[in-house]
VEXDREN-581325 format. One record per atom (N, C-alpha, C): x, y, z. Coordinates in steps of 0.02 Angstrom, whole numbers, plus 50000, padded with zeros to 5 digits. Layout:
XYZ
...
END
This chain:
537405320055006
537505327154982
536915327854915
536735334054923
536235337354874
536615338554821
536625334654767
536995337154709
536665340554664
536065341654664
535785347654624
535815354354652
535965355054726
536185360454751
536905362754749
537375357154739
538065357354715
538185360254656
537695357554615
537745359654549
537555367354529
537085370054560
536735376254580
537355381454596
537815377454650
538325382554673
538945382054621
538965377754585
539525377354537
539365382954484
538725383054466
538505387054411
538465396154426
538285395354499
538465403054523
539155405254534
539685399854539
540415400954538
540625403054482
540365400554414
540545401654335
540365408454331
539695410054341
539325416754325
539765422554365
539905420454422
540315426654466
540995428054441
541265424154421
541915424054381
541815427754319
541315425854274
541435428054200
541055435454213
540505436754253
540215443054249
540775447854286
541025446454334
541495451054360
542125453154305
542405448854288
542935449854237
542625454054169
542005452554141
541545453954089
541515462754106
541225464354158
541045470554186
541485473554192
542125470454217
542705474954242
543005477454187
543085472754122
543385475654062
543055481554035
542425482954045
542015489254006
542265496054003
542825496754062
543115503354040
543515504053980
543785496853963
544245497653903
543865501453837
543275500053844
542815502853783
542705509853777
542935513753823
542845521153832
543405522653769
543155527753720
543525529753663
544075534253686
544695532553670
545335536853685
545205544253677
545475547753730
545425555753731
544735557153743
544305553553758
543535557153761
543605556753850
543685563953864
543775565453938
543115566353973
542505566953924
541885566353947
541635560153977
541605555353948
541445549653962
541805546454016
542535547654020
542975544554078
542785548254134
542625555054137
542465558654197
541815556154224
541395554654181
540615552654214
540675545854241
541155541454205
541165534254214
541655534054297
542075538554287
542565538654357
542115541854410
541645545754405
541145548554456
540755542554479
540455539554433
540045533254452
540415528754491
540995526354463
541345520654500
541495523554570
541735529454573
541855532154642
541205531654687
540645533754658
540055535054712
539925526654725
539945522954677
539765515354703
540335513354757
540875516854748
541465513154805
541235516354876
541065522154872
540855526854932
540245524954957
539775521954925
539055519654945
539265513454970
539665509654949
539845502154974
540135503355051
540655508755058
540895509155118
540475513255177
540035517255155
539605520955204
539045515555217
538625513855166
538055509855173
538005501955184
538695499355176
538805491755180
539305489955228
540025493155223
540535490155260
540535492755330
540435499155331
540385504255389
539995501655444
539255499855414
538845497355477
539105489655508
539385486255448
539715479955476
540145480255528
540565485155518
541175486355554
541025488055629
540475493355628
540205495655692
539875489455731
539495484555689
539215479055733
539635474455771
540175473655719
540795469655741
541015472455808
541165479155809
541485483255873
541055481355929
540385480955926
539945480755985
539965473656009
539965467855952
540015461755975
540775460556010
541345464155984
541995462856005
541985466556078
541585470256095
541565474356168
541235469256206
540665466856175
540225461256220
540645455356233
541065452056192
541415445456204
541995446656256
542275452356259
542705454756297
542475456456371
541825457956371
541455460656430
541875468556438
541945472356391
542175478456404
541615483756417
541725487356464
541025492256475
541365499956454
541905500256425
542095506956404
541675509356338
541555516756348
541175519456284
541635521956234
542275520456237
542765522656189
542535519356119
542525523556066
542385522055990
542955517755964
543095510955986
543625506855961
543505505855879
542955504355849
542895502955793
543015508455742
542825514755771
542865521455738
543615523155722
543885521055790
544665523955789
544995518155737
544885512655747
545135507755696
545105510455617
544575512455598
544305514555533
544775519355511
544775525155572
545255530655547
545975529155541
546175525355578
546935522555572
547075519155514
546545515155491
546575511255432
546665516755371
546235521755365
546115527555311
546805530355316
547145532055370
547845536255379
548425530955352
548285525155379
548965521355359
548765520355284
548305519155247
548225519055161
548465525155140
548435530455170
548595537155130
549315538655151
549605536655199
550275537355215
550645532155156
550455527355152
550685521755099
550665525355039
550045527654999
550055529454953
550475536354947
550525541754982
550925546154978
551695544754981
551975539655010
552595538255011
552845534054956
552285531054917
552495527754855
552505533254802
551945537254803
551975543454749
552595546754749
552835548554811
553455554154819
554075549754807
554025543054809
554695539954788
554765539254711
554115537554681
554045537454606
554215543254576
553995548854606
554155556454578
554885557254577
555095556454630
555925556554641
556285553354587
556075547354575
556295543054521
556295546254451
555625547454437
555585551954374
555915558554365
555945562154419
556285568854409
557135567254393
557285562154433
557965560054421
558165557654346
557585554054312
557735551254249
557585557054191
557235561254214
557105566354152
557655572554156
558165571854181
558625577554183
558865578554110
558865584354090
559125587354023
559675590254030
559965590353974
560605595253962
560615601953958
561085605653979
560905612953988
560875615453920
561155613353871
561035616553801
560425612453764
559785613653783
559355609453744
559325601353740
558785598753714
558805592753696
558965589153638
559055582853629
559275580453550
558635577253522
558685578853463
558255575553410
558485569653377
558005564953378
558305558353364
558215557553283
558685556753243
558595553853181
558265547653156
558085547453085
557985541653052
558405536153072
558865536553072
559435530053079
559635528453154
559255532353189
559285531453259
559945535053307
560195539353262
560645544653303
560385549853314
560625555753360
560425561053378
560955567153353
560565571853326
560865577953301
560625584153358
561165586153369
561205590853431
561135599253383
561535598053316
561445604653275
560905606753251
560355601653230
559745604053213
559335607053260
559445604753334
559115607953392
559485614753400
559995615553391
560165622753404
560145626953348
560155624153283
559835628153233
559105631353253
558675627053265
557995629053276
557905633353334
558465632953378
558245637653439
558575644053417
559065645253370
559295651153348
558835655053293
558465651153251
557965653853201
557355649453215
557025652953270
556295648953275
555775650453215
555435645853198
554935647153136
554545651053154
554265654053099
553735661253115
553635664853171
554315666153189
554405670953258
554235667353312
554085661853325
553895658153377
554415657253428
554305657153489
554795657553539
555075650453550
555745649953554
556075642053550
555955639453617
555735641853672
555655640553729
554995636453741
555025629953756
554365625953755
554025627153819
553485628153823
552965628853882
552955621653907
552965620353975
552975613254016
552245612454005
552255605154004
551605602653976
551255600554051
550575600854052
550155600754119
550255593654136
550215592154209
550315585854222
549695580654205
549765574554186
549245570554174
549235566054228
548405565954260
548305561154312
548305555254293
548595550654345
548555543754342
548395541854407
547905535754403
547855532954473
548495529854516
548435528654565
549025525854613
548895518554611
549525515354588
549415508454582
549355504854639
549675506954699
549595504654761
549035505354779
548675510254772
547905511154800
547585505954769
547615505154704
547255498854667
547375493554700
547985490654713
548045485554749
547675485054815
547875489254859
547365489454920
546645489154913
546495492554858
545665492454842
545515484754831
545815482654784
545665475054760
545725470254831
546255470454862
546295464654914
545825466054974
545625472354988
545115473255030
544525471255023
544345472354949
543525469854917
543595462654916
544135460254893
544265452654887
544215449154959
544395451955008
544395448655077
543655449955091
543195454255083
542485454955097
542135450755048
542295449554984
541925445954946
542005437454976
542625436354994
542655429255032
542015428055078
541945433155114
541405432755165
540645432055139
540585434055066
539925434855045
539885428655014
540545426854973
540475418454950
540265413454999
540665414455057
540465409755123
539815409055125
539415415455137
538695415155155
538225410955110
538555411255039
538175407754992
538335398954994
539035399655015
539165391055009
538865387155074
538735389355121
538315386655175
537535386455176
537275389755119
536545389155107
536435381555095
535725379555129
535435371655120
535105371555074
534845376255039
534115374554986
534375379354933
534105375854869
534195379754810
533935386654804
533435387054837
532995394554844
533355399854881
533645397454944
534085402554968
534655403354946
535025398654895
535665400154868
535565405654814
535055404954772
534745409954717
534625416154743
534285415454798
534045422454826
534665426754859
535055424254884
535785426954907
536245427754845
536145424354815
536615424654742
536495431254695
535765432354698
535605437954659
535705445554699
535665444054760
535945451454791
536665451554788
537025446354790
537735446354791
537995448854726
537655447254667
538035448154608
537935454254579
537185457654598
537125463754587
537625470254612
537725467454678
538255470954719
538975470254680
539155464754675
539835463054638
539945465454567
539415466354523
539445468254467
539675476654468
539195480654504
539335486954517
540155488354546
540365484054593
540935485354611
541505482354570
541375477954520
541875475954475
542015481654423
541475484954405
541545491154355
541955496354394
541795496754448
542225501254493
542955500054491
542995494354513
543825491054514
544035491054442
543705489354392
543975489254328
544205496754305
543805501554317
543945509654312
544595510554340
544605508754412
545225511554456
545885507754422
545835500854380
546385498054362
546575501354292
545855502854248
546035506554200
546465512754192
546315517354254
546635523354256
547295523054271
547465516054302
548285515254326
548745516154246
548455514854192
548665515154128
549375509054130
549215503154135
549795499054156
549725493754106
549165494954057
549055487954013
548455483554037
548385479853985
547705475053999
547935469254045
548575467154047
548845461454086
548695463354167
548785470254173
548815473954243
548115472054265
547635475254221
546955475354227
546575467754247
546755463254198
546575456554202
546815454554272
547415455154296
547605451154358
547285454854413
547025460754420
546655463754467
546005460554475
545745461154409
545055458554407
545025451054430
545425446454407
545405440554427
545485439354507
545825442354536
545925441854601
545325444154635
544985449054605
544385451054641
543725446054632
543785443054563
543285438454535
543245430754569
543905429654589
544015422954628
543885422954690
543855429254720
543815429154794
542995426054822
542595428854787
541975425154811
541825418554789
542025415254729
542005408654728
542435403854772
543025407254799
543525404054852
542925402054915
542555408754934
542225409054994
541575403454995
541385403154919
540885398154913
541105391254924
541585389354892
542015382454908
542155380854979
542385386255020
542505385155082
541795384455116
541325387155108
540625386255129
540405379955119
540455375755058
540345369955039
540685364455092
541355366455094
541765361455128
541595361755207
541485367455234
541235367755307
540525363855310
540075365455263
539425362355276
539475354255267
540045351555229
540135344255220
540435342255276
540915345855313
541245343055368
540755342355434
540355347755446
539825348255486
539325342355477
539055342555419
538635335355403
538935329155427
539585329055404
539895322355425
540015321755500
540195326555529
540195326955607
539665324955633
538985328655620
538335327355638
538115319055634
538275314755572
538275308955566
538505304855610
539065306655614
539665302655655
539395302455724
539075307255761
538755308355824
538145304955830
537775304355783
537235300855790
537295294055774
END
């Protein structure tokens, strides 16, 4: 076993994990309430994900579809890969819509208000309905006692974030597998540079998506760790596969 190559792959694994988690946490640095920064970063992260799908994942799926037809010796010209892509999109859309409708129904039931105004909480933890009624009868400065509804605040879909992280994690395992089976240090470093640039952009996009969920730092770290550990798992699998193949070759000879 080439221990120098093994050490390089270990360093690659460490850099991948630290780099993905570090870049993925950058959206936390966005100043609170600064919608300008948030909009620009959201657009950038969305562009990264869209470009990844159109320029990287979609061509791979189409190539796999052609190989699938050749393997099964299918002569049909029916676009199987394109149909599977469309069905996957519709499935994710159905899941997100169903979950959002269920959450909205729970929120609507939990926000039912009494017929005569809402109650104000006092310092001692009790509620005073009298003060609320007095304010309704004598509005200050002639202002209307009826409060206008607040505009809805957009929140990212948590289910959509989980699906995104899992999908990218599966793809990252394949990328890590390609690094793990390399036989020379130069090939390992060349492939690592290409993969890490791609992964850091995706890490920022994933971190932005998790940040928009507004579920706290634990939620964001969990998603980033799942995404960050996917490629190292692929590298480890590649190393094990290479070792098994080398051992088998030695036994045959």
